[in-house]
N, C-alpha and C positions, 0 to 999 in steps of 0.2 A: 779517260783511262778507266778500265774496268777494275773491279775488286772481286774478291772471292764471293761477296754477297751482293754485288751490283748486277742483279739479273732480273729478268722479267719473263712472264709467260704470255705477254701480249700477243694476240693473234697476228700472224704475218700479213703483209700486204698482198693484194691479188697478184698472181703470177704474171710475169711479163708476157706480152703477146709474142707469138711465134714470129720470127723474121730473121734478117741477117744477124749473125753473131757480132757483138761489139768488138772493137779492136783490142780493148783492154778489159780483161776479166779479172775480178778479185782473186787473190790467192787464198784458197781455203783448203784446210786439211781435215780429214776425218781420222780419229784415233779410237781403235777398239782395244783398250788396254787389257793386257793379260800378263801374268808373271812368266808364262812359258812361250807365248807367241803374240806379240802386239801387232795388230793390223794398222797400217798407215796408208793413206791414199790422198791424192789431190783431185780425185774425180776422174782422172784420165789414166793414171797408172796406180798400181798398188803393190805393196810389199809386206812381208811379215818379219818383224824384228825378233829373232830367236836368241836367247841368252846362252844356250847350250847348257853346260854343267854348272854355271854360276848359281849361287844361292845367296839368300840374305841380303845384306847391304851391297854386296858386289853385284847382285842381280838388279837391285833397284837403281844403282848407279849406271849400269849398262843401259837401262831403259831411259833414264834421264838424259844421259849424255848422247845417246843415239838419236832420240827424238829432238833434242836441241840442235844436233847437226843436220837433221833432215828438215826441220821446220824453220825457215828463215825468220829473222827479226822483222822483216817487212810483211809478214803474213797478216792478212786482213781478219781472218777468223779461223778458229779451230773448233770442231764439233767433237765432243768426247762422249762415248757411250756411258750412261749412268749405271746405277746399281739396280739389278732386278729385285723387285719387292719380295719375291718368293725365296730369296736367298737367306738361309739361316746361317748359324755359325758352323763352320767346318774348317779343317786345316787349310791355311792359305788366305782366309778371309781377312785376317788382321793385316797381313802383308799387302794384300790388294788395297786395303784402305790407305796404307802408307803410300803405295804407288800412285793412287789417284790424287792424294793430297800433294805429293811431290811434284807431279807433272802440272797440276793446276797452279801451284805456287810458282813454279818456274816460268810458266806462261805469263802469270801476273807480273813477275819481276821484269819480264821483257816487254810488258805492255801490249801483249797480244790478246785480244778479246777471245773468250771461249764460251761455248754453249754446252749444256748437258742434255743429252737425249736419252730418255728411258728406252730400254731394249724393245719394248712392244711397239713403240712409235717408229723405230727403225724398221721393224718388220712390216708395219702397216705401209710405210712409204715404199717399201720394196714390193710387197705382195697385195696390198689393198685391204688386208685383214690381219688381225693380231695373231691368229692361230691358223695359218694356212694348211696345216697338216692334220686338222681335227678329225678328218674322216679316216685316218690311218690308226693302226694299233697304238695304244697309249705309250707303250715302251719304245716306240720308234718315232714318235712325233717330233721330238727335239732334233734328231739327226736329219729327218726328212725336211723339216722347216729350214734348217741351215742350208741344205742343198738347194731348196727352192729360192732362197735369197741369193745364193751364189749364181744360180741359173739366170735369175733376173738381171744381175749385174753384167754377166757375160752377154746376154742377149740384148739388153737395153742400152748399155753403155759401151760395150765392146772392150771391157777391161778384163784381160786374162787373170784368172785366180786359180793358181795351180799349186800342187805340193802340200806339204804338211800344214801350212798356214792359210790354205785357200779360203776357208770360211772367215777367218779374221780379216783377210784382204777384202773379201766381199762386203763384210760389215762396215769396214772403214770407208769403202767406196760409197756406200749408201749414205753414210754420215756426211761425207764431203759433198755429195750431191744435194743433200738437204740444206747444208749451209749455203751453197751457191744459189739454190732456189729461194731461200729466205732473203738473200741479198738482192734478188731480182734477176738472177742469171740461171734459170733452170737449164739443165743439160738436155732434157727432153720434155715434151709436153706430156703431162700426166692427168688422169681423171681425178675428180674430187675424192674418190675413195682412197687414193694414195696421198693427195695433197693435204688432206685433213690431219695427217701425222705431224705436220709442222706446228699445229696448235698446241701439241703436247710437249714441245721442247722448251727448256728454260734458256731463253736467248739473252745475250748481254744488253745492258742499257747503254745509252749514249754512244751507240755505234755511229760512225760517220756515214752520212747518206751516200750510198753508192748508186743503187738504182731501185730502191724500195719506194 
């Protein structure tokens, strides 16, 4: 059983060789937590959980309850996007801290292992570099990078990411793909420039051997 502190940054095993897909694939979910639009994906489909006009504890409970309903107790692994190191204090930061702790604790109570992926490593896994929009104007890089990740998800995995939460859906899909890859079930074959992102994720200890 994992705990909130029972994690490791051990480098992942070599990716599985290309070949026929196994009959049983682990159940992995990616979560891109957000107060206004949480992305959730199992690597093949994606959705955005939007709380509407809810605020405060009502909004936190919406996310906790909805994620609990979407992520079965039999889930093998959940990969959650971590905090960007560049984030300073601003409105909503404290509530986001509560949301992250709430979801992690709920997964712990259900004995579902979870990993924490820094945002830059999610981008590297999708695009091969941490700043794929560096050649664009500084004030547009963030939005362009989000679109590049979304395009990679649609083109590489065939997962539609549309509407208001399209970027959150795409981020969650990448997180789920990273979890499956770490367990030994990569959805696609990727070059080393992308695979290296797995080394920067805090993976859970004492995971049952699946195909690693």
